[in-house]
C-alpha positions as CSV (number, residue, x, y, z in Angstrom):
1,M,-49.9,-21.9,-12.1
2,L,-49.2,-24.9,-9.8
3,V,-45.7,-25.2,-8.4
4,P,-44.8,-28.4,-6.4
5,L,-42.9,-27.6,-3.1
6,T,-40.5,-29.7,-1.1
7,N,-38.3,-29.1,1.9
8,D,-36.2,-31.2,4.3
9,P,-37.4,-31.7,7.9
10,R,-35.7,-29.6,10.5
11,D,-34.0,-31.7,13.1
12,Y,-34.7,-29.8,16.3
13,A,-34.0,-31.9,19.4
14,W,-37.7,-32.0,20.4
15,G,-38.8,-33.5,17.1
16,S,-40.3,-36.9,16.6
17,A,-38.1,-39.6,14.9
18,T,-41.2,-41.3,13.4
19,L,-44.3,-39.2,13.0
20,I,-43.4,-37.3,9.8
21,A,-41.9,-40.4,8.3
22,E,-45.1,-42.4,9.0
23,L,-47.2,-39.7,7.4
24,E,-45.1,-39.8,4.3
25,G,-45.0,-43.6,4.2
26,R,-41.2,-43.9,4.4
27,E,-38.5,-45.2,6.7
28,P,-37.5,-42.9,9.5
29,S,-34.2,-41.0,9.0
30,G,-32.8,-42.0,12.4
31,R,-32.8,-38.4,13.6
32,P,-35.4,-36.1,15.1
33,E,-37.7,-34.6,12.4
34,A,-39.5,-31.6,14.0
35,E,-40.9,-29.4,11.2
36,V,-41.2,-29.2,7.5
37,W,-41.7,-25.6,6.2
38,F,-43.8,-24.9,3.2
39,G,-43.4,-21.2,2.5
40,D,-41.1,-18.4,1.5
41,H,-39.8,-17.4,4.9
42,P,-36.1,-16.7,4.5
43,G,-35.3,-18.9,7.5
44,D,-36.0,-22.0,5.5
45,P,-37.8,-21.4,2.2
46,A,-39.3,-24.4,0.4
47,E,-37.8,-25.5,-2.9
48,T,-39.4,-25.5,-6.3
49,P,-38.7,-28.1,-9.0
50,D,-36.2,-26.0,-10.9
51,G,-34.0,-25.8,-7.7
52,R,-34.9,-22.2,-6.8
53,T,-36.1,-21.5,-3.3
54,L,-39.7,-20.3,-3.1
55,D,-38.7,-16.7,-2.0
56,V,-36.5,-16.4,-5.1
57,W,-39.1,-18.0,-7.3
58,L,-41.8,-15.6,-6.2
59,A,-39.5,-12.6,-6.6
60,E,-38.4,-13.6,-10.1
61,E,-41.7,-15.0,-11.4
62,R,-44.4,-13.1,-9.5
63,G,-42.8,-9.8,-8.7
64,T,-44.4,-8.4,-5.6
65,E,-46.5,-11.5,-4.7
66,S,-45.3,-13.1,-1.4
67,L,-46.9,-15.2,1.3
68,P,-48.2,-13.5,4.4
69,Y,-48.2,-16.9,6.2
70,L,-46.0,-19.9,6.8
71,L,-47.5,-23.5,6.6
72,K,-45.7,-26.3,8.4
73,L,-45.9,-29.9,9.4
74,L,-44.9,-30.1,13.1
75,A,-44.1,-33.3,15.0
76,A,-43.2,-33.1,18.7
77,A,-41.9,-35.9,20.8
78,S,-41.0,-33.7,23.8
79,P,-42.0,-30.2,24.9
80,L,-41.1,-27.1,22.9
81,S,-40.1,-24.0,24.9
82,I,-42.9,-22.1,26.7
83,Q,-43.3,-19.0,24.6
84,A,-45.4,-16.0,23.6
85,H,-45.4,-13.8,20.5
86,P,-45.8,-10.0,20.2
87,S,-48.6,-8.1,18.6
88,K,-47.9,-6.3,15.3
89,A,-47.3,-3.0,17.0
90,Q,-45.0,-4.6,19.7
91,A,-43.0,-6.4,17.0
92,E,-42.6,-3.2,14.9
93,S,-41.4,-1.2,18.0
94,G,-39.2,-4.0,19.3
95,F,-37.6,-4.6,15.9
96,A,-36.8,-1.0,15.4
97,R,-35.4,-0.7,18.9
98,E,-33.0,-3.6,18.4
99,E,-32.0,-2.5,14.9
100,S,-31.1,0.9,16.3
101,A,-29.1,-0.8,19.0
102,G,-27.1,-2.6,16.4
103,I,-27.9,-6.1,17.7
104,A,-27.2,-8.7,15.0
105,R,-30.4,-10.4,13.8
106,D,-28.9,-13.8,14.4
107,A,-27.5,-12.9,17.9
108,A,-28.5,-15.3,20.6
109,D,-29.9,-12.5,22.7
110,R,-31.9,-10.9,19.9
111,T,-35.6,-11.0,20.6
112,Y,-37.2,-9.3,17.5
113,R,-35.9,-10.8,14.3
114,D,-38.5,-9.2,12.1
115,A,-41.3,-6.6,12.4
116,N,-44.2,-8.9,12.2
117,H,-46.6,-10.6,14.7
118,K,-47.0,-14.4,14.8
119,P,-50.5,-15.7,15.6
120,E,-50.6,-19.4,15.2
121,L,-53.1,-22.2,14.4
122,I,-52.3,-25.8,14.8
123,V,-54.6,-28.7,13.8
124,A,-54.0,-32.2,15.1
125,L,-53.2,-34.9,12.5
126,S,-52.3,-37.5,15.2
127,E,-55.2,-39.1,17.1
128,E,-54.0,-37.0,20.1
129,F,-52.0,-33.8,20.2
130,R,-51.0,-32.4,23.6
131,A,-50.2,-28.8,24.4
132,L,-50.1,-26.1,27.0
133,A,-52.0,-23.0,26.0
134,G,-53.2,-19.9,27.9
135,L,-53.4,-19.4,31.7
136,R,-55.8,-21.6,33.7
137,D,-58.7,-20.1,35.7
138,L,-57.2,-18.8,38.9
139,E,-59.4,-20.7,41.3
140,A,-58.5,-24.0,39.5
141,T,-54.8,-23.2,39.8
142,R,-55.2,-22.4,43.5
143,R,-56.7,-25.9,43.9
144,L,-53.9,-27.5,42.0
145,V,-51.2,-25.7,44.0
146,A,-53.0,-26.7,47.2
147,D,-52.9,-30.4,46.1
148,A,-49.1,-30.0,45.8
149,G,-48.9,-29.6,49.6
150,E,-47.0,-27.5,52.0
151,G,-43.9,-27.5,49.8
152,A,-45.7,-25.3,47.3
153,R,-46.7,-22.7,50.0
154,P,-44.5,-19.9,48.5
155,L,-46.5,-20.2,45.2
156,A,-49.8,-20.6,47.0
157,E,-49.3,-17.4,49.0
158,R,-48.8,-15.4,45.8
159,L,-51.8,-16.9,44.2
160,E,-54.0,-16.4,47.3
161,S,-53.5,-12.7,47.5
162,A,-56.7,-10.7,46.9
163,D,-55.0,-8.8,44.1
164,A,-53.1,-11.8,42.7
165,S,-51.5,-11.0,39.3
166,L,-50.5,-13.9,37.1
167,S,-48.0,-11.6,35.4
168,A,-46.4,-10.8,38.7
169,V,-46.3,-14.5,39.7
170,I,-44.7,-15.5,36.4
171,G,-42.2,-12.7,36.8
172,W,-41.3,-14.0,40.3
173,V,-41.0,-17.6,39.1
174,L,-38.6,-16.6,36.3
175,S,-36.5,-14.3,38.6
176,D,-33.1,-15.2,40.1
177,E,-34.4,-14.5,43.6
178,A,-37.0,-17.3,43.4
179,G,-34.5,-20.1,42.5
180,H,-34.6,-21.9,45.9
181,D,-38.3,-21.7,46.2
182,V,-38.9,-22.8,42.6
183,R,-36.8,-25.9,43.1
184,A,-38.7,-26.7,46.3
185,I,-42.1,-26.2,44.7
186,I,-41.1,-28.4,41.7
187,D,-40.0,-31.1,44.1
188,A,-43.4,-30.9,45.9
189,A,-45.4,-31.0,42.7
190,S,-43.3,-33.9,41.4
191,S,-44.4,-36.1,44.3
192,A,-48.0,-34.8,44.5
193,T,-51.1,-36.8,43.7
194,S,-54.5,-35.5,42.8
195,A,-57.7,-36.8,41.4
196,E,-58.5,-33.5,39.6
197,F,-55.0,-32.7,38.4
198,A,-53.4,-36.1,37.9
199,A,-52.4,-35.3,34.3
200,E,-50.8,-32.0,35.3
201,F,-48.7,-33.6,38.0
202,E,-47.7,-36.4,35.7
203,L,-46.5,-33.7,33.2
204,V,-44.5,-32.0,36.0
205,R,-42.7,-35.3,36.6
206,A,-41.9,-35.8,32.9
207,M,-40.7,-32.2,32.5
208,Q,-38.6,-32.5,35.7
209,A,-36.9,-35.6,34.2
210,E,-36.1,-33.7,31.0
211,F,-35.5,-30.2,32.3
212,P,-34.5,-30.6,36.0
213,G,-35.1,-27.5,38.0
214,D,-36.2,-25.4,35.1
215,P,-38.5,-22.6,36.3
216,G,-40.6,-23.1,33.2
217,I,-42.0,-26.2,34.9
218,L,-43.8,-23.9,37.3
219,V,-45.0,-21.6,34.5
220,A,-46.4,-24.7,32.9
221,L,-48.4,-25.4,36.2
222,L,-50.2,-22.1,35.6
223,M,-51.3,-23.0,32.1
224,N,-54.1,-25.0,30.5
225,L,-53.2,-28.5,29.6
226,V,-54.9,-29.2,26.3
227,T,-55.5,-32.5,24.4
228,L,-56.6,-32.1,20.8
229,R,-58.3,-34.9,18.9
230,R,-57.6,-35.4,15.2
231,G,-59.1,-32.5,13.3
232,E,-59.4,-30.1,16.2
233,G,-57.4,-26.9,16.2
234,L,-55.6,-24.7,18.7
235,F,-55.4,-20.9,18.1
236,V,-52.7,-18.8,19.8
237,P,-53.0,-15.1,19.4
238,A,-50.5,-12.4,20.5
239,G,-49.4,-12.6,24.1
240,V,-50.7,-16.0,24.9
241,L,-48.3,-18.4,26.5
242,H,-48.1,-21.8,24.9
243,A,-45.9,-24.9,24.4
244,Y,-46.6,-27.9,22.2
245,L,-45.9,-31.2,24.0
246,S,-46.4,-34.1,21.7
247,G,-48.1,-35.1,18.5
248,L,-48.3,-34.4,14.8
249,G,-50.1,-31.4,13.3
250,V,-50.5,-28.9,10.5
251,E,-49.4,-25.5,11.7
252,L,-50.3,-22.2,10.0
253,M,-48.9,-18.8,11.2
254,A,-48.1,-15.3,10.2
255,A,-44.6,-15.2,8.6
256,S,-42.5,-14.3,11.5
257,D,-39.7,-15.6,13.7
258,N,-40.4,-13.5,16.9
259,V,-40.4,-15.7,20.0
260,L,-40.3,-14.6,23.6
261,R,-39.5,-17.6,25.8
262,G,-40.6,-18.4,29.3
263,G,-38.9,-21.7,30.2
264,L,-38.1,-25.2,29.2
265,T,-35.2,-24.0,27.0
266,P,-31.5,-23.3,27.3
267,K,-32.0,-20.3,24.9
268,H,-32.2,-16.6,25.9
269,I,-35.1,-15.6,28.1
270,D,-35.8,-11.9,28.4
271,V,-38.2,-11.9,31.3
272,A,-38.9,-8.2,31.3
273,E,-39.8,-8.2,27.6
274,L,-41.9,-11.4,28.0
275,L,-44.0,-9.7,30.7
276,T,-44.4,-6.7,28.4
277,V,-46.1,-8.7,25.7
278,L,-47.8,-11.3,27.9
279,D,-51.5,-11.6,28.0
280,A,-51.9,-12.7,31.7
281,S,-55.7,-13.0,31.5
282,P,-56.8,-16.5,32.6
283,G,-59.3,-18.3,30.4
284,A,-60.6,-21.4,28.8
285,Q,-58.6,-23.7,26.5
286,P,-58.4,-21.9,23.1
287,I,-59.6,-24.9,21.1
288,V,-61.0,-24.2,17.6
289,R,-63.4,-26.7,16.1
290,P,-63.9,-26.4,12.4
291,R,-67.1,-25.0,10.8
292,A,-68.6,-26.9,7.9
293,T,-68.9,-24.7,4.9
294,A,-70.0,-27.5,2.5
295,P,-70.1,-31.3,2.5
296,G,-66.6,-32.4,3.1
297,V,-65.2,-28.9,3.6
298,E,-64.4,-27.3,6.9
299,R,-63.1,-23.9,7.9
300,F,-61.0,-23.1,11.0
301,D,-62.2,-19.6,11.8
302,V,-59.5,-17.4,13.4
303,P,-59.6,-13.6,13.8
304,V,-56.5,-12.7,11.8
305,E,-56.0,-11.3,8.3
306,D,-52.7,-13.1,7.6
307,F,-54.2,-16.5,7.0
308,A,-57.1,-18.9,6.9
309,L,-57.2,-22.7,6.7
310,D,-59.6,-25.1,5.1
311,R,-59.7,-28.8,5.6
312,V,-61.0,-30.6,2.5
313,R,-61.9,-34.3,2.5
314,V,-63.0,-35.8,-0.9
315,S,-63.9,-39.2,-2.2
316,P,-64.2,-40.6,-5.7
317,D,-67.8,-39.4,-6.0
318,S,-67.4,-35.9,-4.5
319,D,-64.9,-33.2,-5.6
320,A,-64.5,-29.8,-4.0
321,R,-63.8,-26.4,-5.6
322,L,-62.4,-23.5,-3.5
323,T,-62.2,-19.9,-4.7
324,I,-58.9,-18.3,-3.9
325,A,-58.2,-14.6,-3.8
326,G,-54.5,-14.9,-3.1
327,P,-51.6,-17.3,-3.3
328,A,-52.6,-20.7,-1.7
329,I,-50.7,-23.7,-0.6
330,A,-52.3,-27.1,-0.6
331,L,-50.8,-29.8,1.6
332,A,-52.0,-33.4,1.4
333,T,-52.3,-35.3,4.7
334,A,-54.1,-38.5,3.8
335,G,-54.9,-40.6,0.7
336,D,-54.3,-39.7,-2.9
337,I,-55.3,-36.2,-4.0
338,T,-55.3,-34.3,-7.3
339,V,-55.5,-30.5,-7.3
340,T,-56.3,-28.6,-10.5
341,G,-56.0,-24.9,-11.2
342,G,-59.2,-23.2,-12.1
343,V,-57.8,-21.1,-15.0
344,T,-55.0,-23.1,-16.5
345,G,-56.4,-26.5,-15.8
346,S,-52.9,-27.6,-14.7
347,A,-53.1,-30.6,-12.3
348,Q,-50.8,-31.9,-9.6
349,S,-51.1,-35.2,-7.8
350,L,-50.3,-35.2,-4.1
351,V,-49.7,-37.9,-1.5
352,P,-49.4,-37.3,2.3
353,G,-46.6,-34.8,3.1
354,R,-46.5,-33.2,-0.4
355,A,-47.5,-29.6,-1.1
356,V,-48.1,-27.3,-4.0
357,L,-48.3,-23.6,-4.4
358,V,-51.3,-22.3,-6.3
359,T,-50.7,-18.8,-7.6
360,S,-53.5,-16.3,-7.2
361,D,-54.3,-16.0,-10.9
362,E,-55.7,-19.5,-10.9
363,Q,-58.7,-17.9,-9.0
364,S,-60.0,-21.3,-7.9
365,L,-58.8,-24.8,-7.0
366,L,-60.5,-28.1,-7.8
367,V,-59.7,-30.9,-5.3
368,S,-60.5,-34.5,-6.3
369,G,-59.4,-38.0,-5.4
370,D,-59.8,-39.9,-2.2
371,G,-58.2,-38.3,0.9
372,E,-57.6,-35.1,2.8
373,V,-55.8,-31.9,2.0
374,F,-55.3,-28.7,4.0
375,V,-55.4,-25.4,2.0
376,A,-53.8,-22.3,3.4
377,V,-54.8,-18.9,2.0
378,P,-54.4,-15.2,3.0
379,G,-57.1,-14.4,5.6
380,S,-59.1,-12.2,3.3
381,A,-59.4,-15.0,0.8
382,A,-60.7,-17.3,3.6
383,G,-62.0,-20.0,1.2
384,D,-64.8,-17.8,-0.2
385,G,-67.3,-19.6,-2.4
386,T,-66.4,-23.2,-1.5
387,V,-68.8,-25.5,-3.3
388,L,-69.1,-29.2,-4.0
389,I,-69.4,-30.4,-7.6
């Protein structure tokens, strides 16, 4: 069965006023449009043609079948909060703890709103998508802080220690006691110049203009600045700090709303809990480049069971068939696409920004037309048996 899905854009303040409208070929609404959710997550389930939300439709039509993932369009014009997500075990423990404490699930100081983890994959649709992801190599960060000059000395001293711990440094930056030093370091970084870190210091100046004095600006200075080109992905597993900065992308994640914030936000920041889940290991930019599985078909390989993502590009003389072993969602992002169920033969035409649920009993999906579609499936389904016909 193929079920068309629609939803309204969420108007978070950081959203772009134009990017989603441009993708869909319509006039902008005049307000920020940050995310469009295609899934059954109760926070904002998609709608089906008969007016039921997808969570209700699945419960009434498919019984126990539900989606282990949430697929989104995401359009950022300014930085999202710096954040990390818990592992599955951490989420289960934290959720049980806050349930026992009687904290309302919609309370501002609630951290664990469900018992699930939230690994994320985002693939750039704009020609450039900018993000912060993971902690930079320590030696490189020491060079950056040195370029900020004497005003950044309090941070440099912590980083120069032989047993420097990035977790401890982040904890200090976010503490009340560091307030005066943090503001002085931000001022120093805002006026710094550097051949090696010009983009990072320019970002500091932009964040200082939007979030003056926010300690998250210094957390950002410890992170990798990533620029994705169209079709490149960024994978964020449990514990990894990240913040999307600008651009349009397709985002796929485990179905969860657990967020531990580390700056660039007026929302609640639980520093102690953030440090508990934080992966403070420095490393390279976590960029995922797709692997070709057949002509015109690419897989973004990520080490999670909750989801997998295929990018399919077809032309009038080459169709693609994907085997599916679980409920799938196909989201068109370019051109004119037709998707056809492998068992029922039901077909649905898609234009950019439109999506369709493909129930698991279709077993396969034929993609034809001239354009691009992203297909989300449970991780174990992972696009097995993709062929061109």
